[in-house]
N, C-alpha and C positions, 0 to 999 in steps of 0.2 A: 360485167355480167352480175346482177344482184344475187345475194345468198338466199337460199331456200331453207327454213328450218322445218324438219319434219317432227310432228308429234310422236312421243313415245307412249303409246297406248298402253302398253304392257305396264310400264312403271306407273303411269297415273292410275291404272287399275288396281295395282297393288296399294298404292297410297290411299285411295278411297275405301278399300276394304278394311285397311288398318285403322282409319278414322272412324268407320262405322262400328267396327269391333270396340274400340275404346269408348265410344259414345254409348253403345249398348251396355258394356260393362258399368259405365257410370250410372246409367238409368237403372240397371238392375241393383247396384249398391245403393242409390238413393231409395229405391222402391223397398229394398230390404230393410234400410234404416227406418223408413216410414212405418213397415209393418211391425218391426221390433218396438218402435215407440208407441204405436196403437195398442200393441200387445201389453206393454207395460202400464199404459194408462187404463186399459180395459180389465186387466187381471191383477197386476201387482199393486198398482195404486188406486184401485177401484174404491176401496173403503175410505181412504184418505180424502179423495176428492168428493166422494158422496157426502161425507161430514162437512167439508167446506160448503158444499151446495146447500146442505141442510141448514148450516149456520146462516146463510144468507137470507133465509126466510123465518128461521126459529132463533129466538134470541132468549137467554136466561136473565131474568131480572131479579135482583135481591129484594126481599120484602122486609124492611127493618122492624124489629120488635117494638111494641108499645113499652115505654119505660115504666117501671114499677112505682107505685105510689108510696108516700110516706105519711104515717099517722102518729099522733102523740099517744100517750098512755091511756087516754080516754076515747080514743077513736076519732078524735078531730083531725081533719085533713091539714097536712102542713105542706105537701108537695103534690101538684095534681097535673093531669095533662089536659088542656082546654082545646076543643076544636076551633080552628081559626083558619082564615084564608090569607095568603100572602101573594102580592103581585111580584112575579119573578121574571128576569130577563136572562136570555142566553146570548151573551154577545156575539158569538160566532154567527148566529142566524139573524142579527140585526143589521140591515144595510148601512144605516146612519144612526149611531147611537145617540148623539146629540140632539138630532132632530126628534128621534122617538121620545127622549125624556122630555123634551119641550112639549110635545104633542100630549104625552101622558098627564103632564102637570095641568093641562086644561080641563081634563075630565075627573082626575083624581088629585087630592091634596098631596103633593110630595115637598116636604120641608128640607131646609138646608141640612138638618142633622141626618135625614134620609139619604140624601145624595152623598155626604160624606162617608157614611157607613157603606153605601154601595161601592164607593171608589175604593176603600179600604179592603172590602172583601174582593173586589175585582182584581186587585193587585196579588191577592193570595190564592185565588182560584184559576183553574184553566178556562180557556175561552168557550170550552163546550159545556161547562158547568152552568146550571141554573142558579142565578144569585138574586136574592130578595131586594127589591127597591122599596117596598112598603109591606109591613106586617100588620096583622090584626085589622084587616079591611072590614067595615060593617057591610050590611046587606045592601044598602044604597049604593055604595061604591063598587061592590061586586056586580050588581045588575048594571051600573053605568059602564063598566068596562066591557061586559059581556055584549052589549049593544054595538060597541066600537071595536070589537076584537079583530075583525077582518082588516083594520087598518094597522095593525101592529104585529107584523111577523117577528117571531122570536120572543114574544111576550105572552105570558099565560098566567092564569090564576091557579094556585095550587093549594088543594085543602090538606091541612096537616094538624097534628096535635103538637101543641106548644106548651113547654113546662111553665108552670105558674106557681108562685108562692104566696097564698093568700094573706099570710101575716107579714110579709115584707121584711122590713128591717128587724123585727122582733126575733125572727129565727135565722136571720142571715149568717150569723157566725157559727151557728151549729150545723145547719144544713148545707151551707155553702150554696153552690148553683152549678147549673150546666151551661155550657156556651159551645159555639161552634169549634170543631176540631181544628187545631192549628197545624202548621208544618211539622213542628217539632213532635207533637203527639201522634200525627200521621206517620212519621218516621219510626216511632217507637212500635206502632202497631204493626207496620211492615216488617219490622226486625223481630216479631214475636216468634217464639221457638216453634210453634206448631201452625199448620195451615188452617186449622179450625179457628184459632184465635184471631188469625189475620182476616180471614173471610167473614167473621162474625160481625165485623163493623162495615161491611159491604152495604152501601145505601144509608148508613148512619152519618148524620151531620153534626150531632152534638155529643158531648162527654162531659162527665163530672169534672170540675176543676179544683174545688176545695171542699172542706167539711165532709159530711156523712155522704154527700153525693159522689165524692172521689173515693173515699174508703170503701164504700160498698158498690162501686161502679160495675163490678162483675155480676152481682146479684141484681142490681136494679136494671141493667141494660137488657138482659134477656138473650134469646138465641135468634139470629136471623133466619127468615125463610126464603123460599126460592119459588118462582113460577116460570114455566116455559110458555112463551106466547109466539104466535105466528104474526108476521108483520108483512106488510106489502112493501112496495118498492120505495115508498116515501118514509118508511120507517114506523108508520102507525100500526097499532095492534089491531089485529082482525078478530083474534079469539085466543082464549087462554087453553093451552093444551094439558098442562099439568101444574098442580099447585101443591107446595108444602107450606102450610102456614107457619109463621114465626111463633116462637115461644115468647109470651110476655115475660117482662122482668118481674122479679118477686117484690112483693110489698114489704115495707119495713114498719114495724111498730116500736116506737121509742119509749124510753122510761121518762122522756120529758113531759112535763105538764104545760101546755099551751097557755093556760091561764095564768100560771105561775110565772111564765115568761113575760106576760103582759104586766103583771104586778110589779115585776123587778124594773121593767123598762120605765114604768110610770114613776116608780119610787125615785129613780134616779134623777128625774126631772132635767135641769139643765147641767148637772154635774157629769163629769167624765170620769169613768172607771169601769169596774167589772164586778160581777156577782156569780158565784157558783153555788149551787145546792145538790147535795148528794144524800141518797138513803144509806145510812150506815149499815144496814141489815142486808143489803144487796149490792151495793156499790153502784147502783143505777143513778144517772144524772137526772135530777129533778128539774133544774134550770141552769142555764149557762148564757150569761148576758154580758155583752161588751157594748158600752154606751159611749158615744153614738154609734149606730149602726148604719146601713145602707140598704137600698132597695135592690135585692138580687134580681128582680125582673128585668132590670135595665140591661143585664149582661146576656140574656138569654138569645137574643137575636143580633147581638153586637151593640155595644154602648157607644155613643157619639164621643168622638176625641175630646170635645170640650168639657163634656159631662165627666169623663174618666179622669182629665186632667184636674177638674175641680175636686174630685174625690182624693186624689193623690196629693195635691197641694194643700188641702185643707188642714189648719192647724189642729183640728181635733182628731185627725187620723181616723176617719170612720171605717176604712178598709182594714185596720190594724186590730186583730183579735186579741184585746187585752186580757181576756180569761186564760188563753193558752200560751200567748207569747209575751204578755207583759211581765217583766221582771223588776220586782219591787223589794226593797228591804221589808221584812216582816215586822219589824219594830217589836212592841210588846207582846204581840200575839204569840211569840213563841215562849213566852215566859212560863206557861203552864209545862211545856215540854222539858224545858231545862230544869224546871223545879223538880219534875218527875225523875229527870236523870240524877239530880242530887240525891233524892231519897232512894232510888233503886241502886245506885252504886254505894249507898251508906256514906256519902260524903257529908251529908247533913241528916239531921232527924226532924221529925215533926215539931219538936219543942226548941229547936235551934232558932237563936235570934241574933241579929245584926242591928246595931245602933246606926241610924241613917241621919247624918248632920246636914245632908244637902249635897254632899260630895263624897268621893272616894280617892284614896291615894294608894298606890302600890307602894310596898315597903321599899324604902330607899330612894323614892322618886318624889319629886315636888309637884309634878303635875297633877292637877284635880280633875277627875271625871265627875261631872256635874250630874245631879239627879234633876228630873223635870220640875221638882218641887224645891225652889231655892232655899227655903227654911228648913227643908228635911222632914222625914217622917217619924223620927224618933225611933223606939226599939220596934223591930220588925220581925215576925216569924214568916214562915213560908206562906200560910194562909193570908196574912196581911199584906205580904209583898205581892201576891197575885191579885188580891182585890183592890189594892190601892196602886198597883203597879209601880212599886219602889225600885228605882234603878240601882241604888247603892247595894241592896240586898243581892241583887243579880251580878253586879260587878264583882262582889266578894265570891259568890257561889261560882261563877265562871273561872275566876282566878284558882279557886280550889280544884275544880274539875280539870282544868287544863285543856287546850284546844284538842288533844288527841281523843279523850274521853268524850268530850262535848261533841265533836264531829261524828264519832262512833255511834253514840246514842240517838242523835238526830237523824242519822242515815236509815235507822230502823224505821222511822215515820215516813221515809220517802223523800226527805229533804235532799235537793241537789241531784235529783234524778227524775226522769220522766215517769209519770204515772201509768203509761201505757193505754191511755184512753183511746177509744176508736174514732178519733177525729184527727185529721191531718193538721200539722203545723205546730205540735206542742214542743215548748222549750224546756230544758231541765233546770233552769234556775242555777244558783251557785251556793254550795255549802263549802265555805273555805277551810283549808287545812294546811299543814305545814308543807306537804307534798305539792299541793296545788300552787302555793305561793312561789315555791322554789322553781316549779316548772314554768308558771306563767309570768312571774314578775322577776325571777332570778334573785330574789332577796330571801333572808332568813325571816322566819315568824317572830314577832315581837310580843312581849306580855301584854302590852296595852291593847293589842288588836283582839286578844282573847276576851278582854272585857267588853270591847265594843260588840263583838259577836253575841255575847251573853244577854245583850238587850236588843238583838235583831237589827244591828246596824253594820256599818262598815262594808266589807265585802259580801256579806250575806245576802242573797236574793232568792225570791221565790215567786212563783206564778200564783194566781188566784186559784187556779184548779189544784194546784200542788197543796196550798194552804187548806183548802176545803178537804181534800183527801186526807192530809194528816189530821184534821179535826174529826173527820169521819172515823178514822182509826182509834183515836182517843176515846171517842163516844162508844165504839164497839168493844172496848175493853182490850184493845190490842190486836184485833183482827183487821188485817190490812187487805181489802179488796181492790182489785184493779177496777176502776171506774169504767162503765160502759153507758153508752147512749142508746144503742139500739137493743131492744128487749127481745123482740121476736121477728123472725123472717118467715113469710108465708107465701106460697106460690098462689097465683091468681086462681080464684074459685076453690081454693082448698082451705079446710079449717085447721089441718094438723100443722103445727109450727116445724120449720125446718131446723136442725141442730146447729147451734152456733158454737164456735170454739169457746170452751169455758174460760171465764175469767180468772186469773191467777188469785190465789188467796194465800197469804202468809200469816203466821201467828207469831206475835212479838212475846219474848220471854217476860214473864211477870214474876219477879223475885218476890214481891209481897203485894197482893191485891189491895191490901188496905192502903198503900201509897197512892194507888190510882184514885181511891175514894177520897183521899185528902185534897189531891189536885181538883177534882171535879166539885168537891164542896166548896173550895176556894172560888172556882169559876162561877158557882152559883151566887156566892156573895158579891161577885162583880155586878150582878143583876139586882140582887135583893138586899144586899148590905147597905147600911147607913152611908157608908163611905165608898161604895161601889161606884165604878166609872161609867156604868151603863144602866143606871136606874130607871130611866125613862122608858125602857121596853119591858119593864116588869109585867108579868101577866098573873091574874088570879086563878086562871083555868088550868095552867100547867107551869112547871118549873123550867127555866132556861139556864144553861151553864155557858158562860161567854167570856171573852177576853178582848179588850179594846187594845188598839195599838196606834201610834204615831210614827211615821217614817220621815226623816229629814230628806229633803231634796238637796240641800246644801250644808256644808259644816259651818257652824257659828264659832268664832274664834273664843279663846279662853276668856278674854276680857270684854267680850261683847254680849248683848242681850238680844234675844230673838224677840221681835214685835211684830206679830201677825199683821196688825193693821198698817205697818209701815213697808211691809214686804210685798213685792209685786206678786200677782196672783199665781203665775206660773212657778214661783219659787216657794210657795206656801208647802207645809207639810202634808204628806198624804195621810188620809184617815183610813184606818183599817179596823175590822172587827170580825171574829170568829165565834160561832155558837153552835150549840146542838140542843134539841128538845124532842119530847119531854125528857127529862133526866131519867127517869125510872126505865124507859124503854125508848131510846132515841129513834125517831122516824126521820128526822131531817138534820143535816150538818151544813152550815153555811159559812162562806167566806166572803167579805165584802171589802173592796178597795176603792176609795174615792180619790182620784188624783186632785192633790192641792185643796183637799177638803178641810184640812186643819185637825180636828179632833176626832177620834174615832167614836167616842161616846156620843157625840152630839150630831155627827153627820152620817157615819157608816152604820152604826148601831140601829138607828131607826129603819134604815133600809132592810137590814137583815131581820128585824122585828115584824115587818110587814109581810116577808116571805114565810117566816115561821107561822105568823097568825093565819095566813091564808092556807097554808099546807094543812095545818092542824084543825082548823075550824071551818074551812071552806068559804071564808069571806075576807074581805079586806078590812084592817082595822080602821 
């Protein structure tokens, strides 16, 4: 007989109620969690999500400031901002970049240099950054693209102000240039100490790289502005809600004379070298030229690799600022300073004479230190030794002074130290001493090296700026002023100049002012004397005090003769000249160095003469 199972209704009822209770509790817990979450969103996190929602339709955009302008002492513009149009591509928004570039090339000329520059910038920038493919579009090109704009998503015309240097290479080594901010510079900006410094470059694409543009970057850059805009779902601006305009950069007025720069560049012709002119009364730089130069406009929007390589590999080194970085033996141009050292230390007197047979020998040594004049100059006093540039006289004077006193006196004129000029890249030259040689060469100082130092050769090195600075100090009677290229800083629309950090002024000790007069009179005879080495720049309108110099590029052996006609051009002597005028109240001090120019009197002096003539009379000789 089959078994019959009876249902336990009581048990099943209890089980159902238990499950119902558990389900209800679960639903209540979930509902409670939902209520708590909604409460948190509505009350606790209300402000946070309101802000996020607002940010979805309101964006803050930086407004980069207009860079300050740069003028010369007469108000001539040296660096300006020109309105221009550039064709820019945002890679992230372009479906097929290669096809887009090919299509663009059919309506707007895009050269190989443009493509290479674009690729270089694309590797440095982010995909959502706008990158220029062509700059300085003309009106026809702008109109041609505008008609076809619908065909090129991610490509647009941008109107902007582009830095421009009207004088090009004539002021390149003074002003420097601006270019796009690179990764290293961006990192430095991000690591700035304050938030305001970091945010001040929001929206800015260019920064000063060298020269005045870099030194005065903070003043020239200005302060960034901000605007709040309402955008739609596509990110397009619907309206401007709030606007805080940027503060334009300050304008710089230089002590530089643009026309004097032109005269200097023209005077060099095909020669390589540098010239620096300083106002002895103020320390202001009147001219600073390094020849050859380069066009700084090439760097503003990115120079093509081939063009940059050509500048880097050129034998003439156009990118090298010889006026600030070039280090040359000063040659005989230091003889007035060393002669003054002899008088001021009472090592010699004004009537002291030394016979010049064409060579000099240290007591107890057979080696002959030759004079440039093989037959000798005969009896020489200090005036004659400066006028005729007698080496033997200075061999003997240097030997009497010794390297310690020689180094100490020349240090007062700024040799072997940076002048402190407000342009980047200055080098200090080299004023040798016992301590320096022991530290750098691990060798003792030898007496013969003192003699060579006494005629501005050997280890002795100066920059053209340093030489002009020392000459200006001599012209000012021992007042050493820190050279400055920026004269006045003004905010846009204001006439009141901004205060600049005052240039340092030092006063050299004059034991006997008459000694300075003796040296200056001898320098006048370099120009006016019958045996002066720079007679060709004599003027009837004003008096010039100067000194020629020749610096050896290589050492000529004791038994060899230097023949300029047989020496390779790059091994020929450098030609140097320093001068100031007018003697009674100096207004200009000049130093000129012509690489491999030969003789200071025939090559360097005429260049200086043209600068002096133009500055004092307002016309070229």
